[in-house]
C-alpha positions in Angstrom: 188.5 -81.6 -25.9 188.8 -77.8 -27.0 190.0 -77.1 -30.6 192.7 -74.3 -31.0 194.4 -73.8 -34.1 198.1 -73.5 -32.5 200.6 -76.4 -32.3 203.9 -75.8 -30.8 207.1 -77.4 -32.0 207.0 -80.1 -29.2 203.4 -81.2 -30.0 203.9 -82.5 -33.8 200.9 -83.2 -35.6 199.3 -86.5 -36.1 198.5 -88.3 -40.0 195.5 -85.7 -39.9 197.1 -82.7 -39.2 195.8 -82.5 -35.4 198.1 -83.1 -32.3 196.9 -84.1 -28.7 199.2 -82.6 -26.4 199.9 -82.7 -22.5 196.4 -80.4 -21.8 194.4 -82.7 -23.7 193.3 -80.3 -26.1 193.4 -81.1 -30.2 195.2 -78.6 -31.9 195.1 -78.4 -35.8 197.7 -76.8 -38.3 196.4 -74.7 -40.8 197.8 -75.8 -44.1 200.9 -74.0 -45.4 202.4 -73.1 -48.6 201.9 -76.1 -51.4 199.4 -77.6 -49.0 197.3 -74.4 -49.1 197.3 -74.4 -52.6 196.2 -77.8 -53.0 193.5 -76.9 -50.9 192.6 -73.8 -52.8 192.6 -75.7 -56.0 190.6 -78.7 -54.5 187.6 -76.1 -53.1 187.8 -74.2 -56.5 187.0 -77.4 -58.3 184.6 -78.9 -56.0 183.0 -75.3 -55.6 182.5 -75.3 -59.3 181.2 -78.9 -59.6 178.6 -78.1 -57.0 177.9 -75.0 -58.6 177.6 -76.8 -61.9 174.5 -78.6 -60.4 173.1 -75.7 -58.9 173.6 -74.0 -62.5 171.7 -77.0 -64.0 168.9 -76.8 -61.0 168.5 -73.1 -61.4 168.4 -73.2 -65.4 166.3 -76.1 -65.6 164.0 -74.7 -62.9 164.0 -71.2 -64.7 163.2 -73.0 -67.9 160.3 -74.7 -66.3 158.9 -71.8 -64.5 159.1 -69.2 -67.3 158.2 -71.1 -70.6 156.1 -74.1 -69.0 154.3 -72.8 -65.9 154.6 -69.1 -67.5 155.9 -67.4 -64.5 157.3 -63.3 -65.2 160.8 -64.2 -65.6 161.9 -61.9 -62.6 159.5 -64.6 -60.5 161.0 -67.5 -62.0 164.4 -66.3 -61.7 164.2 -65.8 -58.0 162.4 -69.0 -57.4 164.8 -70.9 -59.5 167.9 -69.0 -57.7 166.3 -70.0 -54.3 166.6 -73.4 -55.2 169.8 -73.7 -56.4 171.1 -71.6 -53.6 170.0 -74.3 -51.3 170.9 -77.0 -53.4 174.8 -75.5 -53.3 174.7 -74.5 -49.5 173.8 -78.3 -48.7 176.6 -79.5 -51.1 179.2 -76.9 -50.1 178.8 -77.3 -46.4 179.1 -81.0 -47.0 181.7 -81.3 -49.5 183.6 -78.2 -50.3 184.4 -76.5 -47.2 183.4 -79.7 -44.6 181.7 -77.1 -42.1 178.7 -78.6 -40.3 178.5 -76.3 -37.4 176.7 -73.0 -37.1 174.4 -74.2 -39.9 171.6 -71.7 -39.8 174.2 -68.9 -39.7 176.3 -70.1 -42.5 172.9 -70.7 -44.4 171.7 -67.3 -43.8 175.0 -65.7 -45.1 175.2 -68.0 -47.9 171.7 -66.9 -48.6 172.8 -63.5 -48.4 175.3 -63.8 -50.9 173.0 -65.9 -53.2 170.5 -62.8 -53.1 173.4 -60.6 -54.5 173.2 -62.9 -57.3 169.6 -62.8 -57.6 169.9 -59.0 -57.7 172.7 -59.1 -60.3 170.8 -61.3 -62.5 167.8 -58.9 -62.1 169.7 -56.0 -63.2 171.0 -58.0 -66.2 167.6 -59.2 -67.3 166.0 -55.9 -67.0 168.7 -54.2 -68.8 169.3 -56.9 -71.6 165.9 -58.5 -71.8 163.6 -55.6 -70.9 165.6 -52.9 -72.4 167.3 -54.4 -75.5 165.1 -57.6 -76.1 167.3 -60.2 -75.9 165.9 -63.6 -75.0 165.5 -64.0 -71.3 166.6 -67.5 -71.6 170.0 -66.1 -73.1 170.5 -63.3 -70.7 170.2 -65.9 -67.6 172.3 -68.2 -69.3 175.1 -65.6 -69.7 174.8 -64.3 -66.0 175.4 -67.7 -64.3 179.3 -68.0 -64.7 179.8 -64.2 -63.7 177.5 -64.7 -60.7 179.1 -68.1 -59.9 183.0 -66.7 -59.4 181.6 -63.9 -57.7 179.8 -65.5 -55.1 182.8 -68.3 -54.7 184.6 -65.4 -53.2 182.2 -64.1 -51.1 181.4 -67.3 -50.0 184.6 -68.5 -49.1 185.6 -65.4 -47.0 182.1 -65.2 -45.2 180.1 -67.8 -45.2 182.2 -70.4 -44.7 185.2 -69.0 -43.1 
């Protein structure tokens, strides 16, 4: 069977939004109106919950790597963020966007978006921690919500499009 995003008026969708037409193709309807809004809200909430798990993992790993093991804050940031990115990719692929195709390509895109978070946090750590003397733990914590929102937009439009 093939998958197509077009459904004609005579096809009529099934309960799950798919329709099987005379040629045997399965066609799905894109959500419209309130369905689209509800899907968007569900995705944002799920993304935020997944992001929360990644934030906890990222911050916990950063605290361990920086405060306990004694790694440089930038090295600790790269490692902890990479761990959070990988965690979030797996959970978002399964729960938020329900995408299980082209996983390697999606992961590489997701990681590239994650690198923007590493770069943004790198700059924030350099400016606020090194430059202004603010505790790196506070700078890292403050950077997380900003990075989360920025990455949601990029991942939704590119990684999981």
